[in-house]
C-alpha positions in Angstrom: 139.7 10.9 245.7 138.6 11.7 242.0 139.1 8.5 240.0 140.1 10.8 236.9 143.2 12.3 238.2 146.3 10.4 239.6 149.0 11.9 241.6 151.2 12.2 238.1 148.9 14.9 236.9 150.0 17.2 239.6 153.6 17.5 238.1 155.0 18.9 235.1 158.1 18.7 233.3 161.1 21.3 234.5 162.5 22.0 231.0 159.2 22.9 229.6 157.7 24.9 232.4 160.9 26.9 231.9 159.7 27.3 228.1 156.3 29.0 229.5 158.6 31.2 231.7 160.2 32.2 228.7 156.8 32.5 226.8 155.7 34.9 229.4 158.9 36.9 228.8 157.6 37.2 224.7 154.4 38.4 225.9 155.9 41.1 227.5 157.3 41.9 224.1 153.7 41.4 222.4 151.8 43.8 225.2 151.1 46.9 223.6 150.8 48.7 227.2 154.1 48.2 227.2 156.2 51.0 226.0 157.6 50.3 222.1 161.1 50.5 223.1 161.0 48.1 226.5 159.1 46.0 224.4 162.1 45.8 222.3 164.2 44.7 224.7 162.2 41.9 226.1 162.6 40.3 223.1 166.0 40.9 223.2 166.0 39.2 226.4 163.7 36.1 225.4 166.4 35.3 223.0 169.3 35.4 225.3 167.5 33.0 227.8 166.9 30.5 225.7 170.4 31.2 224.6 171.1 30.2 227.9 168.6 27.5 228.6 170.0 25.3 225.5 174.2 26.1 226.7 172.8 24.6 230.0 169.8 22.5 229.9 169.6 21.0 226.8 173.1 20.9 226.9 172.5 18.7 230.6 170.3 16.7 228.5 172.7 16.0 225.5 175.2 14.4 228.0 172.6 12.6 229.9 171.4 11.1 226.9 175.1 9.8 226.3 175.3 8.2 229.7 172.4 6.8 230.4 169.2 7.0 227.8 167.1 5.3 229.7 167.4 7.2 232.9 164.1 9.6 233.5 163.4 12.6 235.2 161.4 12.3 238.4 158.2 14.5 237.2 157.0 13.4 234.2 159.3 10.0 233.6 160.4 11.5 230.3 164.0 10.5 228.9 166.3 12.7 228.4 165.7 11.6 224.4 162.1 12.6 225.1 162.6 16.0 226.5 164.8 16.8 224.3 162.6 16.4 221.3 159.8 18.0 223.3 161.7 21.1 224.0 162.9 21.4 219.7 159.2 21.1 218.9 158.4 23.8 221.6 161.0 26.3 220.9 160.1 25.5 217.0 156.7 27.6 217.9 158.1 30.3 220.3 160.5 30.9 217.5 157.7 31.4 215.1 156.4 33.8 217.4 159.4 35.7 218.3 159.5 36.3 214.5 155.9 37.9 214.3 156.8 40.0 217.3 159.8 41.1 216.4 157.9 42.3 213.3 155.5 44.1 214.7 157.5 45.9 217.2 160.0 47.0 214.0 157.3 48.1 212.1 156.0 50.3 215.0 159.6 51.7 215.5 159.4 52.5 212.2 156.9 54.9 212.4 159.6 56.9 213.9 161.7 56.9 211.2 164.3 54.2 212.7 164.4 51.1 210.1 166.4 48.0 209.3 167.0 47.5 205.8 167.6 45.6 202.6 169.2 46.1 199.3 165.8 45.5 197.7 164.8 48.8 199.6 167.7 51.2 198.6 168.3 54.0 196.2 171.3 53.4 193.7 173.3 55.9 195.6 173.2 54.1 199.1 174.1 51.0 197.2 177.0 52.5 196.1 178.2 53.4 199.2 177.8 50.7 201.0 179.6 48.0 198.5 182.3 51.1 198.9 182.2 50.7 202.9 182.0 46.9 202.4 185.2 47.2 200.3 187.3 49.4 202.2 185.9 48.8 206.2 184.8 45.3 206.2 186.3 43.5 203.7 190.1 43.9 205.0 189.2 42.8 208.4 187.4 39.1 207.5 189.0 35.8 207.1 186.6 33.6 204.7 187.5 30.1 204.3 186.6 27.4 201.6 186.4 24.1 203.0 188.2 21.3 201.6 191.2 18.6 201.7 193.6 20.9 202.4 190.8 24.0 204.4 189.5 21.3 207.4 186.3 22.7 208.6 186.8 25.7 211.3 186.2 26.3 214.9 182.5 28.0 214.8 182.8 30.1 218.0 179.5 29.7 220.3 177.0 32.6 219.4 178.8 34.1 216.6 177.4 35.1 213.3 178.7 33.4 210.0 177.9 33.9 206.9 177.7 30.2 205.4 177.6 30.1 201.1 177.5 26.5 198.6 179.5 27.5 196.0 180.3 25.5 192.8 183.5 25.8 191.1 184.1 25.8 186.7 184.0 22.0 187.5 180.6 21.9 189.0 182.3 20.7 192.1 180.0 21.7 195.3 182.2 23.6 198.1 181.0 25.1 201.2 182.3 28.9 202.0 182.1 30.2 205.4 183.0 33.8 206.2 183.1 34.8 210.1 180.3 38.4 210.8 182.2 39.3 213.9 184.8 41.5 214.3 186.0 45.0 214.9 183.8 46.6 212.7 180.3 48.3 214.1 177.3 46.1 213.3 175.0 49.2 212.5 176.1 50.6 209.6 174.0 53.8 209.1 173.4 54.7 205.5 174.0 58.2 204.1 171.3 59.6 203.2 169.7 58.7 206.4 171.4 58.3 209.4 168.4 56.3 210.9 167.9 53.6 208.6 170.9 50.8 209.1 171.8 47.7 207.8 173.7 44.7 209.8 177.1 44.1 209.1 176.4 40.2 208.6 173.5 41.4 205.9 176.2 43.5 204.3 178.8 40.7 204.3 176.0 37.9 203.1 175.2 40.4 200.3 178.6 40.6 198.7 179.4 36.9 199.5 180.2 37.2 195.8 182.9 40.0 195.9 184.7 37.3 198.3 184.2 33.9 196.6 184.4 35.9 193.4 186.1 32.6 191.3 182.3 30.3 192.4 179.3 30.4 191.6 177.3 30.7 194.9 173.8 28.5 194.2 172.8 29.5 197.8 174.0 31.7 201.2 172.2 31.9 204.5 173.8 33.5 208.1 174.2 31.2 210.6 174.6 31.1 214.6 175.7 28.3 216.5 174.6 27.6 220.2 177.5 25.1 222.2 176.9 23.0 225.1 178.0 25.0 228.3 177.3 22.6 230.8 181.1 21.7 232.0 180.9 19.8 235.9 183.7 22.1 237.5 184.1 19.2 240.6 184.4 16.4 237.4 186.6 18.5 235.4 188.9 19.2 237.5 191.9 17.4 238.5 192.7 16.1 241.9 196.3 17.0 241.4 195.6 20.7 240.5 197.4 22.9 242.9 195.9 25.9 242.1 192.0 26.1 241.6 191.7 30.0 240.3 193.9 28.1 237.3 191.9 24.8 237.1 188.7 27.2 236.9 190.2 29.6 234.1 191.2 25.6 232.3 187.6 24.4 232.7 186.4 28.0 231.0 188.7 27.4 228.1 187.5 23.9 227.8 183.9 24.9 227.8 184.1 27.6 224.8 184.6 24.6 222.8 182.1 22.0 223.8 179.4 20.2 220.9 177.4 22.3 219.4 173.4 21.5 220.3 171.1 24.3 217.9 171.7 26.3 215.2 169.7 29.3 214.1 169.6 30.1 210.2 167.9 32.9 208.3 167.4 31.7 204.8 166.4 28.4 203.6 169.0 26.4 202.1 168.8 23.2 200.0 168.8 19.9 202.0 172.1 18.7 200.6 173.8 21.9 202.3 172.1 21.6 205.4 173.3 18.0 205.4 176.8 18.5 204.4 177.1 21.3 207.1 175.5 19.6 209.7 177.8 16.7 209.2 180.6 18.7 210.1 179.0 19.9 213.4 177.2 16.8 214.4 173.6 18.8 214.6 170.7 16.9 213.4 167.9 18.7 210.9 165.8 18.9 214.1 168.0 21.3 215.8 168.3 23.5 213.2 165.3 27.0 213.3 165.2 28.8 210.7 164.6 32.7 211.8 163.0 35.3 210.1 164.4 37.9 212.6 167.9 38.6 213.1 169.9 36.0 214.6 171.0 38.2 217.5 169.4 41.2 219.1 171.9 42.9 220.8 172.0 45.6 218.7 168.4 46.8 220.1 170.4 48.8 222.5 171.6 50.8 219.8 168.2 51.2 217.6 167.2 52.5 221.7 169.6 55.2 221.6 168.4 56.6 218.5 164.8 57.0 220.1 165.6 58.9 223.9 164.0 61.8 222.7 160.7 59.9 222.6 160.1 59.6 226.4 157.0 58.3 225.9 158.6 54.6 224.3 160.6 53.8 227.3 159.7 53.1 231.1 159.4 56.0 233.3 162.5 56.6 234.9 162.7 55.3 238.7 165.3 55.7 241.2 165.6 53.4 243.8 164.5 55.4 247.1 166.2 56.3 250.5 164.7 53.9 253.0 162.6 55.1 255.7 164.3 52.9 258.2 167.9 54.5 257.7 169.0 58.2 259.3 171.6 59.5 257.1 172.8 61.5 260.1 173.6 58.1 262.2 176.4 55.7 261.1 174.8 52.3 260.2 176.2 49.6 262.9 174.6 52.2 265.8 171.5 52.2 264.0 171.4 48.2 263.4 171.9 47.5 266.9 168.9 49.6 268.1 166.6 47.8 265.2 166.6 45.7 262.5 166.9 47.2 258.8 165.0 45.5 255.7 165.8 47.0 252.4 163.7 45.9 249.4 165.0 46.4 246.2 165.2 47.7 243.5 162.7 50.1 245.1 164.6 51.1 248.2 168.5 52.2 247.6 171.5 49.8 248.2 173.8 52.6 249.6 172.8 51.8 253.1 174.4 48.7 253.4 177.4 49.8 251.2 177.7 52.6 254.0 177.8 49.7 256.5 180.5 48.1 254.7 182.7 51.4 254.5 181.9 52.5 258.1 183.3 48.4 259.4 186.2 49.4 257.3 186.8 52.3 259.3 185.2 51.8 262.6 187.9 50.6 265.1 185.6 48.4 267.4 185.5 46.3 263.9 187.4 42.9 264.6 186.4 41.0 261.1 184.2 41.0 258.3 183.0 37.8 256.2 181.5 37.7 253.6 180.2 35.0 250.7 180.2 36.9 246.9 178.1 34.9 244.2 178.2 37.3 241.5 179.1 41.3 241.8 179.1 43.9 239.7 182.3 44.6 237.3 183.3 47.7 238.8 182.0 46.8 242.8 181.5 49.1 245.5 181.6 46.1 247.6 184.6 44.9 246.4 186.3 48.1 246.9 184.8 48.7 251.0 186.1 44.6 251.4 189.7 46.1 249.9 189.6 48.9 252.0 189.2 47.4 255.2 191.8 44.9 254.4 194.1 47.8 254.2 192.8 49.2 257.0 193.8 46.3 258.8 190.5 44.4 259.6 190.4 40.6 259.3 188.4 40.0 255.9 187.4 36.6 254.8 185.7 36.4 251.4 184.4 33.1 249.9 184.3 33.7 246.3 182.3 31.0 244.3 184.0 30.5 241.2 181.7 28.1 239.9 179.1 31.4 239.3 178.3 30.0 235.7 179.4 32.5 233.5 180.5 34.7 236.1 183.5 33.0 236.6 186.1 34.8 235.0 184.7 37.9 237.0 185.4 36.5 239.7 188.3 35.0 239.2 189.4 38.5 238.9 187.8 39.5 241.7 189.4 36.8 243.7 192.9 38.0 242.8 192.4 42.0 243.8 191.1 40.9 247.0 193.9 38.5 248.1 196.7 41.0 246.9 194.9 43.5 249.3 195.2 41.0 252.0 192.0 39.6 252.1 191.7 35.9 252.7 189.6 33.7 250.2 188.0 30.8 250.4 187.2 28.9 246.8 184.0 27.0 248.2 183.6 23.5 248.5 183.8 20.1 246.7 180.7 19.4 244.9 178.8 22.3 246.8 177.9 25.7 245.0 178.1 28.4 247.8 174.7 30.4 246.7 174.4 31.9 249.8 174.2 36.1 250.0 176.0 36.5 253.7 178.2 39.2 255.4 178.9 39.2 258.9 180.8 41.9 260.5 182.3 41.2 264.1 182.8 43.6 266.7 184.4 43.8 269.9 183.7 47.0 272.5 184.3 46.9 276.1 185.1 43.3 276.1 181.9 42.3 274.7 181.4 41.2 271.1 178.8 42.1 269.3 177.5 41.4 265.4 176.1 42.8 262.7 174.5 40.4 260.0 173.2 40.9 256.6 171.4 38.2 255.1 170.0 38.9 251.4 168.1 37.3 248.8 170.0 38.6 246.2 174.1 39.5 244.8 175.9 42.0 246.2 175.6 43.7 242.9 174.9 47.4 242.4 173.7 46.8 238.9 171.1 44.4 239.5 169.8 45.9 242.9 168.3 48.1 240.6 166.5 45.8 238.2 166.0 42.7 240.6 163.2 42.5 243.3 165.5 41.4 246.5 165.5 41.8 250.7 168.2 42.8 252.3 168.0 42.4 256.1 170.2 44.1 258.3 170.1 42.5 262.2 172.5 42.9 265.4 170.3 39.6 266.3 173.4 37.5 268.7 171.9 34.4 268.0 171.5 34.9 264.4 175.4 36.4 264.4 176.5 33.6 266.0 174.9 30.9 263.9 175.9 33.2 260.6 179.7 33.2 262.2 179.6 29.0 263.1 178.6 29.1 258.9 181.8 30.5 257.9 183.9 28.5 260.3 182.4 25.8 258.8 183.1 26.7 255.3 186.4 27.6 255.9 186.9 24.0 257.4 185.5 22.3 254.4 182.4 21.6 256.0 178.7 22.2 256.0 176.5 23.1 258.9 175.2 19.6 260.9 172.6 21.4 263.0 170.9 24.7 263.2 169.0 26.9 265.7 167.8 30.0 264.1 168.9 29.9 260.4 168.1 27.3 257.6 171.2 26.3 256.0 171.5 24.1 253.4 172.5 21.3 252.4 171.7 19.6 255.7 169.5 22.2 257.7 166.7 23.6 255.3 164.6 21.3 253.0 164.7 18.9 256.2 163.3 22.0 258.1 160.8 23.4 255.7 159.2 19.9 255.3 159.2 20.2 259.2 156.9 23.3 259.3 155.0 21.6 256.3 153.7 19.4 258.6 153.0 21.3 261.4 150.8 23.4 259.3 149.0 20.1 258.1 149.1 18.8 261.5 147.1 21.7 262.7 144.7 21.2 259.4 143.8 17.6 260.6 142.7 19.3 263.4 140.1 21.2 262.4 142.3 24.3 262.3 143.2 27.2 259.9 146.6 26.6 258.6 148.5 28.0 255.6 151.6 27.9 253.9 153.2 31.2 251.3 156.6 30.9 249.4 157.6 33.8 246.9 160.5 31.8 244.6 162.3 31.7 241.3 161.3 28.3 240.9 159.9 25.0 242.3 161.2 21.8 241.5 162.2 20.0 244.6 160.2 16.7 244.4 160.3 16.2 248.1 158.8 20.0 248.8 156.3 18.9 246.4 154.8 16.2 247.3 154.8 17.1 250.7 152.9 20.8 249.3 149.9 18.3 247.6 149.5 16.5 250.7 149.4 19.6 252.5 146.7 20.7 250.1 144.6 17.4 250.7 145.2 18.4 254.2 143.1 21.2 254.0 146.0 23.9 253.9 145.8 26.8 252.1 148.8 27.3 250.0 149.5 30.4 248.1 152.9 29.9 246.1 154.3 32.7 243.9 156.8 31.3 241.0 158.4 33.6 238.7 159.6 30.9 236.4 159.6 26.9 236.5 157.1 25.2 238.9 156.6 21.6 238.5 153.6 21.6 240.7 150.0 22.1 238.7 147.6 23.5 241.2 143.7 22.6 240.8 143.8 19.1 240.4 140.9 17.9 242.1 141.7 15.5 245.0 145.0 16.8 245.4 146.0 20.2 244.7 142.3 22.1 245.2 143.8 24.5 248.2 146.9 25.3 245.9 147.6 28.9 243.7 150.2 29.2 241.9 150.4 32.7 240.0 153.9 34.0 238.2 154.7 38.0 238.0 156.6 38.7 235.0 157.3 42.5 234.5 159.6 45.6 234.4 161.5 44.2 237.3 163.1 40.5 237.6 161.1 38.9 240.5 164.4 37.5 242.5 163.6 37.7 246.4 162.6 34.3 248.0 160.2 34.2 251.0 158.9 31.4 253.0 155.8 31.6 255.0 153.9 28.9 257.0 151.2 29.6 259.8 148.3 31.8 260.3 148.5 35.6 261.9 149.1 34.4 265.3 152.2 32.0 264.6 153.1 33.0 261.9 157.0 32.1 260.7 158.8 34.7 258.3 162.0 34.0 256.0 164.2 35.5 253.6 166.3 33.1 251.5 169.0 33.0 249.0 167.1 29.2 248.4 164.5 28.7 245.8 162.4 25.0 246.2 165.2 23.5 243.9 166.9 20.3 244.4 170.1 22.1 243.4 169.6 24.9 245.9 168.2 22.8 249.2 170.3 19.7 249.0 173.5 20.4 246.3 174.2 24.1 247.5 175.2 26.5 250.5 172.2 28.6 251.1 170.7 30.7 254.0 167.4 31.8 254.9 167.1 34.1 258.2 163.7 34.1 260.2 162.3 37.7 260.5 161.9 37.8 264.0 161.4 42.0 264.5 157.6 42.0 263.9 157.4 45.1 262.2 159.7 43.7 259.1 157.5 40.5 259.3 154.5 42.3 258.6 156.1 44.9 255.8 157.1 41.3 254.3 154.2 39.5 254.5 152.1 42.5 253.5 154.4 43.2 250.7 153.5 39.3 249.9 149.9 39.6 249.7 150.0 43.0 247.6 151.6 40.4 245.1 149.1 38.1 245.1 146.0 40.7 244.4 148.5 41.5 241.1 145.8 41.6 238.1 148.4 43.5 235.5 151.6 41.9 235.7 150.7 38.8 237.2 149.4 35.3 235.7 147.7 32.7 237.4 148.5 28.8 236.4 145.6 26.7 236.0 144.9 23.1 236.6 145.8 22.4 232.7 149.3 23.9 233.4 148.3 27.2 231.4 149.0 30.7 232.5 146.7 33.3 231.8 146.6 36.7 233.0 144.8 37.4 235.8 141.3 38.8 235.7 140.9 42.8 236.1 138.7 43.1 239.2 137.7 46.4 240.1 141.1 49.0 240.0 144.0 47.4 238.0 147.0 46.8 240.6 150.4 46.5 239.0 152.7 45.2 242.3 156.1 46.6 241.4 154.5 50.0 240.7 152.6 50.2 243.8 156.1 49.0 245.9 157.6 52.0 243.8 154.8 54.4 244.7 155.4 53.6 247.8 159.4 53.6 248.4 158.8 57.3 246.8 155.7 58.5 249.3 157.5 56.7 252.2 161.4 58.3 250.8 160.7 61.2 253.3 159.2 60.0 256.4 160.8 58.4 259.3 159.4 55.0 260.6 161.2 54.4 263.3 
């Protein structure tokens, strides 16, 4: 054992690892090989990612700090306070880098005639126009307020932009003025002299603050944006006496919008006295304020992109999900799946075959029931429409709608009402356990024989994200899998979880333990001097028990290859501990979302696809399902795709023993795995593989 290293060197803090992931997103915005308008999009994604991270993860740490300030996390032994301090320091660094990247992008966009301007660069004619525009179009719609004894500090909404001004009265008294900058007016305001030059509405409001507070002298001004804690435990918050779970969830959503501020972004430096006064009203410290040279919300970038659509070179080449070569459009989906398993790989292949399966099931006289778990669905969901149609055709339709899907609660509440009114039986999940599985079971009775069509996926039943996220969707007529899927639904309907499985891995009681057992099997083979292997593709790796077992496997000589897009709390390459572990992250055009587990070398290989990451929240605190791939052709296809991703030398970053991610070295021809799979999908679209 190398005396210079200890076991603790193999672990990385979860929150700091997430910030590393978002840094990789920012790298895509800075990458000049990425089309210019797509770079702008990555900058916007970086910001929206960061907002959600603060609302959820930093919000959680704030709550933990209040409950038990001495509690330490189990990877790097940091307290909540220490983690928040490290997060704020790193965020400051990333925000400065974001400013540089954004300004570089907008400078390049300026070469195409599109420009966000300020008053210093306006002609007299444009300045007069904007003043009239402000007075006629914006002034009547805003609600300014001066803070005083009779004007209490207003509630500032989460993620909304406000103009903050420090005011001085004739008697030299200092006051604060606040103006909401979000309203029914357009945010991008074109100039009359050039419709491709714009001013942001909030900058216009800030500029004319003197027109709003005309009885005061303005001594300083800035735009501000508040991020509020959104971490609210639904199970803790719902009163046991509540009679309607759906109504209780709606109440939680209302409460969440009023949780405490945890971050503030400003566009201009303001005097310390003004910062102190403003922060006192919000309960923020100076360290939680971030100065940004760029707009506080980049959601307007789609408007700029629309202006540049004619410049094809500024965007990714259009790609359309292709027809699966495993599917015959002239045969029913049910008959095809009965003959052989069908695996769809999104976004390279279309989701249409699965949608067709649902619609067929709703019309098939032999279908008795359709059961499904729903976590996130599209706003205009063909999946929901198919289930409603099936119920209206007299099928038994049982749908578990997870109302605790964070930030999708309102959408899911509305869909649950529609499904219920159509005659579907609705289940709302389990106490203290989110149902995150992607499971659909179609039960048929034909010639007195019971048959099953089971679909198990790695991603949500969402037609929109199926074009943006990489996911797998397996459709099988396996009786064994169908029967166990039926047991999963029966347990859920009774408010229980699976205690034992033979085929599926089902969290919270039959996934982590089975994964650990299969890693143990590989450790056993390695100790006998045989080749041993563990591979996994995940969004995140934080489960300490699994991490420790992977370290043990590495020490035993098991080859471990991990493709982890986001958080990875395991550091590879630590001498004596993780020498045999490789970790890469792929961040590119499509969001890598599929989960794959591989145990064993080729001759005894076990392959699963799953809805579960190796995170404690997934393995022990959610209902998740992983399905074994029994069909040889499907298994080979998944492992070959896994191998291609490991060879990616364009969008893959490899994590070093120092915890830093670096681009894979390009040896030979460049290989962008996502582009490779799309090219393959186009090539195979007109082939028939079965």
